C-alpha positions, 0 to 999 in steps of 0.5 A, a space after each residue: 505666426 502659425 502655431 502647430 497644434 500637436 494632439 495630447 497623448 492620452 493619460 497614463 494610468 498609474 499601475 496599481 501595484 496590488 494588481 502586479 501582484 496579483 499577477 505574479 502570485 497567479 503565473 508563480 502558484 501556475 508554474 509550482 501547480 503541477 510540481 506540488 502535485 507531482 510531490 505530494 506524498 501521503 505517508 498514512 493508509 488504512 484499508 481491509 481486506 478479504 480472502 481463503 485460505 489454501 492448503 499449500 506453500 504459497 508457491 503451490 498456488 502458481 504451481 496448481 497445487 492449491 486447493 481452497 478450503 472452508 476457512 476464510 479470513 476479514 482484517 483492518 490493515 495500517 501502513 505508514 512509509 518510513 523512508 523513500 529513496 530519492 533516486 529510485 521509485 523504492 520505499 519502505 513501510 511497516 505494514 500491520 493488520 488485525 483479521 477475524 478468522 472463520 469457518 472450520 476455525 474461529 481466531 483473530 490474529 495480529 500481525 506486523 512486517 517492514 515491507 519493501 514497495 517497488 513502483 518503477 513498472 513502465 506502465 506506471 503512468 497509466 496505470 499506477 501499480 506496485 509490489 509490496 514484500 514483507 518477508 520477515 515480520 511477526 504473527 500472532 493468533 489467539 489459539 492455534 489453528 487445527 490447519 496449523 498443527 502437525 500430524 502429532 497435534 502440535 502448533 504455535 500462536 506465535 509464527 513468522 508473518 510474510 505477506 506479498 502484495 500487487 497494488 494498483 492505483 486509479 491515475 487521478 486517484 492515486 490515494 485510492 488503493 486496490 490490491 490482490 495479497 498473499 497473507 502467510 504464517 510460517 515457521 521459516 523452514 523450521 527455524 522458529 519450531 519442527 512441528 512440521 506445520 505448514 502455517 497458514 496461506 490465505 489469497 485476498 483481496 481489498 481496499 486501501 485509503 492513504 492520508 
C-alpha cells in the first residue's frame, strides 16, 4: 500500500491583539486628523499696533481729503470670540485696547467694542482674509486732546469707539494675523455731545497672535 505524502501547511502565527489595536488607532487618527485641524478654533488673541493721526472723518481717507499730522498711537489689543455662526463665516468678538498717544499731545486711551468678523472671501483658502467691524463701543482718554477740541475749546474724554479692520494670515499658520485698522473716536453725529469736534482718526498697522 502506497502512502501519499501531503506537505504540511505552514504554521499560522496568531495575531497579536495589541498590533491589531495599534493599526486601528493609527487608521482612525489618520482619518480624524484633517477634521480635527479644520475644527480647531482659537478664541483668544493678543496684539499690538501703531498708527498716525489724520485730520478728517473716516471716509476722508479714501476720498483724498486726509492730512497726516504729528500725532501717533501705539496700542496693545486683546479679543475673545463670543459666538460663531454654524453656516456662515461670521463670528462675534469683543475687542479691547490700551493705547499711548504722543506727538502734539501725550495721553492714554482705553477702549472696547463688540466686533463682527466676516471671513467669507473667495480667496481665503489661498490667503485667509477677514473684515472686522465694531461701530459702537466706548473710548476714554486721560485728557481731552487738543486735536479733539472744538473752536470754543470744548471736548470730552468719553466718546464712542469705532474700529474697522482688514486682516490677513498665512494659510499654514492662521494663528498669526496682520491687520490694517481704522481707529476712530467720535460723538456719533453729535448724539453724545454737540461740541462740534471731529474726534480722532488713526490709520494703524498691527499684528496679533491667537491662543
